[in-house]
N, C-alpha and C positions, 0 to 999 in steps of 0.2 A: 681313379685318382684325379684325373684331369677335370672330370665333372664335379667332384667334391671341391676342388680348388676354386672352380668357377662359381659354385654356389656360395662358398665362404666369402669370396671377393664381392659378390653381389650383395650379400647380407651386410658386409662392412660398409659398402658404398651407400646402401639404402639407409643404414643407421646413421651414417654421417650426414646425409641429406636431411633426414628428419630432425636430427639434433641441431643442425645449423639453421634450419628454417622454422621449426615449430616449437622446439623445447628449449626454454631459457630458464635461467635462474629466476626464482620467484622474488628475488630482492635485488634492488640496485641501491647503491650507497651514495648518500649525499656527502658533500664536503662542507664542514669537517666532521659532523657528529651524527646527524639524524639519518634515519633509514626510511626508505619508501617501500611499502608492500605492493607488489605487482600481481595483478590477476589477469590471466589471458582468457579471451572469449572465443568461442567457435564462430565461424561465419554466420550460422543460424542465430546464435545468441547476439551477435553483433548487430544484426538487422533489427533487433528489438530495442536497442539502445537509442535514446533520443539525442541528436546533435544539433537541434535547432539553435540557430544563432544569427546575429546580424552585427553590423559595424558599430552599434551602440554598446555592445558588450565588450568593452575594452578596459576593464578595471586593471590598474597597474599592480597585478599580483604575480607576475612572472613573465619570462621571455622564453622563446622557443627558437632553436637554431638547428640546422641540418648540416651533416658532414658525410660525404660519400667516400668510401675507400674500396680499393680493389684487393680482395683477399682470395687467393687460390682460384683465380680465374672467374670469380663472380663478385658482384658488388654487394657491399654491406653498408646499410644506412645507420649512421649514429645520430641519435636525437639528443640534444643537450637542453636541459631545463636549467635556466639560470635565474637568479634573483627570486627564488621560489618563496612565495608567501601564501600560496593556496594550501588547503588541507586535503583536497581530493581533486583528481582530474581524470578525464577520459580521453583516449586517443583512438582514432580510427584511421587505418591505412588501407587504401583500396586502389585498384586500377580502374580508371574511368570506363564504365560500361561493362565491367567484369565483376558481378556480384560474388561469384564463387571465390574470387581472390581477395575478398574483404576480411579483415580480422581486426579485433579491437583489444585494447588493454585499459585497465584502470590503475591509477597510482594513488595510494593512500599514505599520508604521512603518519608514521607510527608514533612519533613524538610530536605532540601538538604545540610544544613550546619552541616555535621556530625562532631562529636567529637571523641577523642580517647577512646577506651575501651568500645564501645557500645555492649550491650548484649540484646537478646530478646528470648522469648520462645513461642512456639505454642503447646498447649496441646490438640488440637482438632483432634486427630487421634485415633479413637476407632478401636480396632482389635477384635470386639466381634463376628462377624459372620464368617461362613465358616470353612474350614479345616485349623486348625492352623499349621499343619505340612507342608503346602505349603509355600515355601520361599517368602518373600516380597523383592521388589526392590525399592530403592529410587534413583531418578535422580534429581540433583540440578544444576541449571545453574544461576549464578549471574553475573552482569555486572556493571562496572563503566567506562563510556566513552568507550575506546577501549579495556580495560582490561576485561578478561573473566575468571571466575572460574567455573570449571565443576567437579562434583563429582557423582560417581555411588556407591551405598552402598547396600549390601544385608544382610538380617538377617532372622531368623526364630523366631516366637513368641512362647515361651513355653506355655504349658497348664497353665491356671491361678492358678490351685491348686498347681502346681510345683513351683510357685513363692511366696507361703505363707511363711512368715518369722517364723512361728511357727514350720515348718518342721525341722527335723534333717538334718544336713549338708549332710548326705549320700543320701538324697532324694531331696535336694534343687537344682533346675536348676539355671544355670548362663546365664544371657542374655548378648550377645555380637553381634557386627556387624562387617562386613568386607568391607573395602573400596577396590573396584576392578576397580578404575578409571585408574590405570596403568596396562599395560600388563606385566611389569617387577617386580612389587612389590605389594604384598597383605598386607594391614594394618588391623590388628585386634584390635578392641577397646572393652574392656569388661567393664561391669557395676559392680563395686565392691559390694560385699555382705555387709549387715549391720554389724556393729562392734560386735554385740552379738555373731557372729560365731567365732570370734578370729582367723581369717585366717592367716596362716603362709606363704603359697605360693599358687599361682595359677599355675597349670601345663598346658602348651600349647603344643599340639602335632600337627605336620603338616604331612599330608599324601598325597600321589599321587597314583592314580590308574593307573597302568602300566601293559599292557597285561593281564588285568583281575585280577591282584593282587594288594592289597593295600600295598604300600611301605612306611615305616616311614622315613621321610626326616629330621626332626628336632624335638628336645624336649627342652623346656625352662621352667624354674621356675621363675615366676614373683613375686616379693615381693609386699605386699599391698602398694598401692600408685603408682605402675607402672602398668598402665592400657592399655598400647599400646604395640603391638609387630608387627614388620615388617619382612616379609619373602620375600627374593629376589628369583624370579622364573627364572631369567636369560633367560626369553622368551622361556623356554622349554615347548613344547606343552604337554597338558595332563589335567586330572581332579584332582584338588587339594581340600582338605577339612581339617578342623581343629577339634580337640577335646579339650575341656576345662574342667578341674575339679579343685576342691579346696582341700587344705590340712590343717588340724589342728591337735591338739593332740588327739582328739577323732576319727578323720577320717584320717588315714595315706594315703600315696601315693597309688593311684589306687583303693582306697576303696570307694570313693565318687562317686556320680552320674556324668557321663561324658556327657556334652552337645555337640552334634555333629552339625557342620555347614552344610549348603547346599554345594553341589559340585560345584566348580568353574572351568570352562573350559578356559584354556589359549591357545591361538592359536599363531602360528608363526607370528612375526611382518611383515616379508616379505614372504608371502606365494608364492609358485610357480605359475606361470602364468597358468591359466586354461581358455580355450576357450570353451564357451558354445554356442551351436547352437540349436535353436528350429526349427524343421522341421519334415516333415512326413517321410523322408528317412534317414536311418542310414548311407547310403553311403557318404553323404556330409561330416560329420566329419571324416570318415575314409580316404577319399581322401585328405582332408586338413591335416590330421596327416601325411600321406605319403609325401605330399609336404613339410611339415615343417621339417621332418627328412632329406629329400634330400637336402633342403636348408642349414641346419646345417652342413651336411657332406661336402658341397662344399664351406663352408666359408674358407677364407684365414686364415693362422695361426695368422696373426696380429689381425684380427677381433676376433678370438677365445681367444686370450690372452689379449684382451682389459680389462683394470682394471675396476672393478665394483664400487669402492669407492675411494675417494681421502682422504688421511690420512696425518694429521700434528701431529708431536709428540713434546710435551713440556717436557723438562727434564733439569736436572742440569748436567753439564759436569764434576763435581768432586764428589767423587774421581775417579781415573782412572779405577778401576775395575767396578764401576757402569757405567761409560761411555761406556766401552767395552760391557757390558751386554745389554745396551740400543741399541747400534748399531747392535748387533746380533739380538735383537728382531725386529728391523726395517727391517733387511734383511729377517728374518723369515716370518714376516707378508707380505712382498712384494712377496715372493716366494710362500708360502703356501696359503695365503689369496687372492692372485692375486690383490693386492692393489697398487694404485699409490701413492707414497710418494711425497708430495708437500713441498715447502720451504716457503710458505706464509700461515698464518693461515686463511686469508680471502678467500683462494681458496679451503679450505678443506670441505668435507662433514662430516668428523669425526675428532675430536681432542682428542688425548690421553694425559692426564697429568700423568706423571710417578713420583711416589713418590721416593725420594732418601733417603739419610741418615739424612736429615734434611729438614724442610719445606723451600720452596723458592718461589719467585715470578718471572714470566717470564718477558721479555722485555716489555716496556710500551705499545706498540701497541697490542701485544698478550694479555697482562693483560686486557686492555680495552675491547677487543673483548670477552674474557672469561667472564668478569663481565657482559657485555651487554647481551650476548646470554644466559647465565645461568639464568638470571632474566626474560627472555621473556616468555610469555605464549605460543607462537608458535615460535620455534627457527629454523633457517636455517641450523644448524649444531648440530650433536650429540657430546656431551662432555662426555668422559669416564675417570675414574680414575683407574690407574693400579699400583699395589704395588708388591714388592718382599718380601721374608721372612725377609730381613734385613732392609726393608723400615720403615721410621717413620710413625706413625699413624696420624700425624698432616698434615692437608691440609688446603688451604685457605678456609675461611668460605663460600665464594660464590660457592664453588664446593660441598657443603655439601649434596645436593640432587641429585648429578650426580650418574650414575650407576658405581659400583665399581667391579673390578676383582682382585683376588689375584693369582699371578702366582707363580708356574706353575700349581697349582691345577685347576684354572679356565681357562686354555688356550683354551680348547675345547669350552667352553661357550663364550669366547671372539671372536674367529673366527666365531662361529655360529652367534653371534650378528652382526658381520661384513659381514654377508650373505655368508658364506663359509661353506660347509659341505664336509670334506675330511678326510681320514684316515691319520693322520699326525705323529703318534708315531714312525714310521720307517723311516721318511724322515731325511736325514743327518743333515740338517740345524736345525731342531727341536732338535735332539739329542745334537748338539753342544750347543744350547742355554740352554737346560736342564742341561748339564754338568757344564756350567759356573755358572749358578745360584746355583746349588748344591755345587760347590766348594766354592763359596762366602759364602754360608750359613754355611758350616762346619768351615770356618776360621773366623767367626764373632761371636761377642757376640749377645745375643738376641736383635733383632730389630735395631742393630747398626753395620755397617760395620767397621772393624778395619784394613783392608788391606791398605797398602800404606798411612797410616795416619802419619802426621808429629809428631816427638817426641819432647817434650818440653825439652830444655837444659837450666839449670839454673846454672849460674856461681856465686859461693860464694867466698868471700875473708875473711880470718881470720888473723888479725894483719898485713895485707899487705903481708903475706908470702905464703899463700895457694891460688894459682891462677888457679889451675887445674879445668877444667870443670867437673861437676858432672851431671850424667844423672838420672833424677827422673823417677820413675816407674809410669808415668802418660801418658795416651793417650788423645789426643785432641778429 
């Protein structure tokens, strides 16, 4: 009888485990009307699905959010799809380095007549088994006609006991995920703690492992309600990671538990060309290397100086000091970056929009090209926003997601992004540019240039006798 009871208990427990981890309802419901049909794939079938994607596949056809809950001593991941405009999507959840733990789902909208504001949730992701310290990775690819949305997200599932809301804040873990879809930008999204903790701030620290040492890159305090933080990597190679902790009256700064993210490797966007040869003899690559070096040595000077990228600069020609600085920057990039400056936007591989003293719109043809290319999932041109210390922070809305550089602090990062690695600090043209920017900064008010600005002259008349012009102490 005892044995029978044990067998029955084991079968019930096994059935619960299978049901909670592998078997889910084939449908999840959208709010308010439409239904999504869900298909589950086995790990073997999952490996045959293609999830190729890059940062250019960012069509605005949906959003993806993660929420982790502790249910019956194990963690359950809830994935929310909001602002759904796609017709079909694929999702892959896997543990990094554990192929056997990989599984996939597809989501198909059964009613193709979508309406605005559609939202859906899938709570069928149990994280009960295995080593919870191993990071998870989600790849999501959605499509509507020719528009494609691709997202890659990593996260670590804390121990279930560390998510217990009865814990003191000093011991309570914080769940967050990191969107690593872009090589230039890491987006952290944290799951806010319950209101009972009375959180004042969330502290986010960004680190980079450099030459074996952990270097603190940035620190931010996020108020409750601000659950997203974006860190720009500027395509600098290395391993990045985050630490997140909470602050309240009982648990001051750096006193609470710090939740550490997985390390994220950022590689150069345009890595140097590497020729790999598989063969039995090491002499083949050695001979090819010697031939390659000899060929480079015998190149003509014209071939050596051939521009790597075609650059078009968008800027306002007033005031005069700003115009002079822009033209100096143009010469500097041409000389130091070995770039070809073109006069037509449609000929460029890179377009730089330079912020002046006020927001401006370029000529109609350039404006149309910027709007079109910045909204594409896969663009033929890189669009960059550059600002100076005196520049306005206002830019056209369609450039909001473009990569931004603040000069002169980010000059090295800018030319690195333009595929140039050179020691530029002692080059005369760079010194000239730096001096002009510094001079403009000294003689300006914060964020606004005042050199060569017109003075308003107001002429007042009193009883028809006082006709002398008076100068008001006002700058336009």
